N, C-alpha and C positions, 0 to 999 in steps of 0.2 A: 195707881193712876198713871196712865200712859203719858209720856212727855209729847209735846207737840212735834209734828213731823218737821224735820229740818228743811232749810232751803236746799236747793239742788246744787251741790258744789262740784259735780263731775261734768266736764265738758266732753266734746267729741274725741279729743286726743286721749283722754283717760279711758273712755269706752273702747276706743279702737285699740289702744295699748293692751287692755285687758283681754280682748278677744284674741289677739296675736299671742300673748303670753300664755293664755289658757290652752290654745291649740298646740303651740310648740312646747311640748313637755318632754316626758321621758320616752314616749312612743317612738319618735323619729330617731332616737339614739339607741333604741334596744330592739326594734322590730325587724330590721332588714336581715339580721343574722339568722332569724327564724323563717323569714319569707323565703330565703334561697334554699331552704330545705324542701320547700314545695315545688319550686320551679327554678331552673337555672337559665331560662330564656331572658335575655336582656330587655327585649321589647315588652314582654309580659310583666316584668318587674316594674319597669317605669310606667306601664299602663295601669298598674295597681294604684300607684300614687296619683296619677292623673284622674282616673275614674273616682278614686276616693275624694279628690278635691272637688270634682264636679257634683258628687253626691252631697258633700258638705256645703257647696255653694247653693244647691237647690234647697237644702235645709235652711241655710241662712236667709235666703230670699223669702221662704215660707215663714220663718220666725220673725222676719221683719214685719210682715203683715199682722201676725198675731200680736207682736208687741205694740204695734200702732193702734190696734183695735181693742186690746184688753190692757188697760193700764195697770201699773203696780208691779213691784218687784216679786220675785219668787219663781220665774221660769215655768217649768212644766206644772209645778204645784198650782200656780195661779191659772195657767191656760187650761189644763185638764179639768180642774175644778169648776171653771166657768162653762167649758164646752160640754162636758159630760155629766159629771156628778161630783160633789165635794169629796166624797170618799175616794174617787179615782185620783183627784188632785192630792189628797193627803198621802196616799200610798206612794205616789210619785215623789212627793216632797221627802218622805223618809228615805226612799231609794237614793234621791239626790244627795241627801245629807251624808249617808254612809258610803255608797258606792261611787256617786258622782264627784264628791269633793273630799271627804275626810280620808278615804283610803288612797286616792291619788296624791293628796298632799303628803301623806306618810311615805308613799313610794317615791315621790320626787325628792323628799328629804333624805331618805335612805340611800337613793342613788347619788345624791349630793355627797353624802358621807363616804360612799365607795370611791367616787372620783376625786373628792377634795380632801378627805381625811389624810391620806398619805402625804399630800402636798404640804399641809400645814401641821403635820405631826399631831393630829388630834384623832382619837378613836372615832370611827365612822358613826357609831350610834350617838355619841356625844355631839358631833357636828349636826346630825339630823335633828336631835332635840333642840339645839340652839337655834337652828333655822326656823323651826315651827314656833318656838317661843318668841323669836325676834319678829316674825311676820305677824304673829297674833298681837304683839304689843303695838306694832306700828299701825295696824288696821283697827285697833281699839282706840286709837287717839282721836281720829276724826276721818271721815270719808275723803275730805279734801287732801289731807296729808298722805293717806294711802294712795289716792289717785295720782299725786305728783310723783310718788315713789315709783308707781307702776309705769308711768311714762318714761321715767329715767331708765329703769332696768330693762324695759322692752326695747328702747332704742339701742341699748348696748347689745341686747341679744341679736337683733336684726343685723347690726354691723358685724358682729362676730361671725354670723353664718355667711354673710356676703364675703367677708375676708377669707373664710375657709374655702368657699367655692372658688374665689379668685386664685388663691394659692394652688388649689387643685388643678385649675386650668393651666397655670403657668408651669406646673410640675411635669417632669418627663415620665412619671410613673404611668404604666399602662398595664391593664389587666388582660387585654386582648379580647374582652367580651364585646360581641356585636350587638347593636341595638336595632338593627334592621328587622322588620317583621318577616317571619318565616311561615311556611305552610302550616306549622304546628302552633303558631302564636294564637290564631283565632280559636282553635280548639281548646287551648289552655285557658283563654279568657272566659270561655263558656262552661268551665269545668267546676266541679265541686271544691277542689283545693283552692281555686281562685276566690270563690265565695267565702271560704274559711279565712283566707288571707285578708279579704276585704273587712272582716270583722276587726282584725288587729289594726289595719290601716285606718278604718273608721274611728277606732278608739284613739288613734293618734291625732285625728281631726276633731275629736269630740268637744273641744272647747268653742266650736264655732258659734254656739248659742249663748256664750258667757254674758254678753251685755244684757240679755233678757232677764237675767237673774237680779239685777240691781237698777233696772231702768227707771224706777221711781226716784233715783237720786241723780239722773242725768238731765242736764239742761237741754230744753227743747227736745225731749225724748222722742216724740213722734218723727222727728227728722234725723236726729243724731244716732239713735239706736239702730234703725235699719242700715244707715250708712256704715256704722261701725261693724255690724254683722257682715255685710257683704264685702266691703273693702278689706277688712281684716282677713276674711276667708280667702279672698283672691290673692292677697300678698303671701299668705302661708302656703297656698298651693304652688305658687311659683318657686318659693324657697324650698319646699319639700322635694319637688321634682328636680330642681337643680342640685340640691344637696345629695340626694340619692343617686343621681347620675354621676356625681363626682366620686361618691363611695364605690359604685360599681365600675367606673372607668379606671380607677386607680388601684383597686384591691381585688385580687383573685377571689372568686367566690369561695374556693376551698379554705381560704385563710380566715373567713369570717362566718362560715356556716355554723349555726348553733351558738354563736357568741352574742352575749348581750352587750358587751363593751367593744363592739366592732369599730366604733369611731376612733378609738385609740390605735387600732391595727391600721386603719386607713391613714391616720396622721403619721404613723411610722413609715408608711410607704411614701409619703409626700415629703416629709421633713427629715426622716431619719429617726434614730432611737429616741433622741430628745423630744421629737414631735409627739409621741405618745403622752409624755408628761404635760406638754403644753395643751394638748387636746383635752386631757383630763381637767385641766384648769378652766378651759373654755366651757366644757360641758357643765362644770360645777357652777359657773356664773349664770349659765342659762337655767339651771335648775333652781337657782335662787329666785329668779323671776317667776317660775312656774309655782313655787310654793307661795310667793306673794300674791300672784294673780288669783289662785284658788282660794286663798284665805280671804281675799276681798269679796269674791262673788258668792261663795257658798253660804255664809251666814245670812245673806238676804233671804234665802229659802227658809231658814229656821225662823227668822224675824217675821216673814209673811205668814207662816203657819201660826206663830204665837199670837199674831194680831187677830186671827180668826178663831182659834181654839182656846176656851177659857183656861183649861188646865195648863196651857203653855204660855199664858199671858205674861208672866214675869220676863220671859225671854224677849219680848217685843220692846222692852223699855230701852231707851237710849241714854247715854251718859250726857254730862253737861256740854260736851263737845259735839254732841250730835251723832255719835257713832253707836251702832248696835253692839255694844261691848259684851253683853252677856251671850249673845248669839255667836260672836266671834270666839269667845272663850270656850263655849261648848264645843264648837267644831274643832278648835285647837286641842281641847282635852281628848276628843275622840281620836284625832290623828296621832296624838302622843301615845295613847293606849295601843294603837296598831304598831307604832315604832317599838314600844317597850316590850310588847308580847311577841312580836315578829309573826303575828297570826294573820296578817292581811294579804299575803301573796295569793292565797287561794281565791280571794275575792276577785283578783285581777284576771284570773282565767275565765271568768264568766261575766265580768263587768261590762265588756263590749256587748254581749248578748242582752243583758238586762237594760242597759242605757239605750240601745237601739230600739227596744220595744217601746220605750216611752217617747223617744223622739219620733218614732213612727206615729204613735197616737196623736202627738202634737200636730204633725204635719197633716195628717188626715183631718184634724180639726179645722184646718183652713177651709177645706171643702165643705165640712159640716157647717161651719159658721156662714159661709156664703149662701147655704140653702135655708138655714133656720133663722138667720138674722141678716137678711139681704140689705136692710136699711141702716145697719150699724155703721157709724162714721169710720172710714178707713183712710186716714191721711196718707198711708202708703199701701199700695196693692202689689202683690207678688207679680213679678214680670213673668210672662209666658204662661199665666193661668189658663187651663188646669194642667198643662203638660209638665210644668216645673215641679209641683208637689207630687204628681203622679210618678215622675221619674224617681224621686226620692223614695216614695212608698214602694215601687216596684223593686228596686235594688234592695231596700231594707227587708222586704218580705222574703225575697230570694235567699239572702244571707241568713236570716233567722230560720228558715225551714231547712237549709243545708246544715246549720249547727245542730238543730233537733235531730236530724237524721245521722250525721256523721260524728257529732261530739255530744252524745246524750247526757254525759255527766255535767258538762257546762250548762246544758239546758236545765238539768235538775237543780243545779246550784242557783240558777236564776229563779226558778220556781220557789225555792226555799227562801230566797231573799224577798220575794213578793209576799210569801206567807208571813214572814216576820213583820214586814211593813204593814200588812193588813191587820195583824194582831195589834200592833201599836195604835193603829187608826181606830180599832175597836175600843181600846183601853182609854184613849184620851179624847176621842171624838174626832170629827172631820171639819168642824167649823160650822158657821151659820149658813145653811143653803140660801137664805134670802140674800146674802152678800155675794153669792157666787153666780152672778149673771154677767154675761158679756157686756163690757162697757160700764160696769157698775162703778168703777173708780174714775170714770171720766168726769171732768168738771161740767157743771151745768146740767 
């Protein structure tokens, strides 16, 4: 028997903090070294982060309308199941569980081990395991406890990034890179390599929809979730552009090309040899926030699926404190399996492709719902409709098509992921179609 749904203990601050923490993960600290392999133009490199932020903002605005119109936690699982078909939602749910949350949790934890392990004299894998176990334990206690922890660690994360940007501005380190647009800049922005790079940048922004995954637990969700999505994405866009400008301004491209740990290189340029160690500690603290944020948001997808699918019903049960402890433990177990087997890195090469496909379907759903359910209550409507969702759709389609053309193996990997998700949907079911109607969760 399912326990009663708990009161809503998460306010705007917790939702906002989770959006910020989900976006600012491993991507911003590992991507730039690979982006400079595609282009060395300063204007183009900053444009990547600015355009990526605009795309994420358009997505956040669109998700804001979806979350206000379709109540309940679960993100794409809930949205796509209501808009298109329960089977589409179930496939999206399985992809979110594995590619969208468990694998990135494991990646963030392993990166934490790489940066923080040497500092505390603990093997990297051990530190990664401890991080996942700790986050799983905290978010199994109660949503309110996890939300308070998330606000605290995210505040620290933002302060650390701002401090690093300030130190970079005060530093005399100069790479000599120009950020003025050139005649070649526009050509590069319209090129295939720019689209491929956008996949990686978009992955760095992929947490913009985090609050939609657990909106059922947010106080005044119709107002607070859209605000958290939009304001959180705006803040991160500013932080990303500023941070990457500092990286490029202080560090010669040749010194960080192809390096995942380029943040330490930049810190050495600014602070000297000891700065690399300091930056490793800073990034380790930021990654703790990422592990915590994804551990909070991801299990709500599992819980939402379990509420609809009889075979998964035990996972929907909450403990006496009101936390979806079984769903939290399941995701933690999957993440630990990735860490223990070291087999999840391949997923990350095509994770951006796969996740972009489902966010694309969700944003298209804004237009579909406007046509199929024009009278559905929408306490929040996307600003700039229909240009805002179409902007997101256009860029997403472009990047997906370029990946299929230029990186077919990543596209094949995404197809395999979809196939496995479809098989799981066939085996356990896709829920009750009668419950998958837009607005079905709305009171009254």
